[in-house]
N, C-alpha and C positions, 0 to 999 in steps of 0.2 A: 052434374059433375063433368068437368072437361077431361077428355082423353089426353094421354101424353102427346099424341100426334097433334091434336088441336092446340094444346098448350104451345108446342114448338112452332106451329104455324102462326099463332097469334103473337108469340114473342118476336118472330121475324117481322110481322106487320108493325108491331110496336117499335122495334129498333129502327125501321125505315121511317116511321113518323117522327121519331126523335131526331133523325138526321134532317128530315125536311123542316122541322121546327127550327133547328139550329141554322140551316142555310137561309131560311127566310129572316131569322133574327139578324144575321149579318147584313143582308140586303136592306132591311129596314133601317138598321143603325147607320148605314152610309149616308142616308138622307140626300141622295144624288138625283132624285127624280122630282117631278112637279108635285104640288100638294095633292092633286087628285091621284096620281100614280102612287105616291107614298101611302095615301089612305087605302088604296087597293092592296098594296103589298102588306100593309099592317093587318088588313082584314084576312088575307090569305094566311099570314103567320098565325093569327088567332085561331083560324080553323085547324091548322096542324097542331097547335097546342091542345085544342079541344079533342082532337082525334087521339093523340098520344095519351091524354089523361083518361079518356073513355076506355081505351084498350087496357091501360094500366089498371083501371077500376075492375075490369073483367078478370084480369090475371092476378090481381092482388100481389102477394109476396112472390109470385112466380114471374112477374113482369120483367121485361128487359132491364138490365142495369146499365146498359150503355147503348148509344146510338149505333146504327150500322155505319161503321167507319169507312167501309169500302165506298158506299154511296156518298157519304159526307165528303170524303177526300176527292172523289171524282168531281162533284159539283162545286166544291170549294175552288179547285183548280180552274174549272171552266169560268167561274165568276171573276177570275183575274182579268178577263177581257170584258171591260164594262160595256162595250158595244154589243155584246152577245147576251146581255142580261135576260131578255125575254126568251131567247132560244134556250138558254140554260134552264130557266124555270119551267119552260114547256117540257123539256126533256125530263126534268125531275118529276113533274106531275104525271107525265106519260109512263115513266118508270114505276111510279107508285100505283097507277092504274093497272099496268100489266102484272105487277107483283101481287097486288091485292086480288085481282081476278083469278090468278092461279091459286092463291090461298083459298079463296071462296070455293073453288071447285073441289078442293081437297078436305074442307072442313066437314065433320060429321054433325056438328051442332048447327041446326037450322037457325037458332037464335043468334049465334055469333056470325054465321054467314050473312044473315040479314043486316046485322050491325056493320060489318065490313062493307057490304054492298051499299049501304047508305053513305058511308064515307067515300067510297069509290065514285058514286054518282056526283058528289060535289067536286071531287078532284077532276072528274071529266069536264065539269063546268069551268073549273079553273083553267084546264088545258085549252078549252075552246076559246075562252076569253084571252088567254095569253097568245094564242095563235093570231087573234085579230090585231095584236100589238105589232106583229111581224109582217103580216100579209093579208090581203083580202081573199086569198085562195081558200075556198071552202074545204078543199082536200086537206090542207094543213090543219084545219080545225077538227076534222073528223077522223083522219087516219092516225093510228098509233103504231109506230114501228119499234117502239121501245121493247127491250127484253125484260122479262121477269127476273128478279133477283132470287126467286125461289124456283128450283127446277121442277119440271112437270112431274 
């Protein structure tokens, strides 16, 4: 049985994944990249769909009923500059990593902390790959300065 605190934390993670899913859906629908890049973007979108569905399955009827609109609106606005696509998606992934890491540290359920950690690991891989689209700097791929959307 999930505690009320764990439910609230997982709802926050779920709402963020809904926002990420929707941001990637917009990017994929634009079809503005090469076939290889479009395939990569579609794959990352499918990951966020799977993450939100998995968290939804854990929460059941307590799942988030809407995306995190603060995150969605922020990244939607940033997408208006098509030349900053990779930077925007990198910031989105890093925000998800920072947020999920904070949530993991506060969860009392080891099972759900493990689930969220498995999601965060793949999002870190997304971030590292996105960083390579921007620069060859290893620091960009490894350093995450994004702020968590969940307070400590």
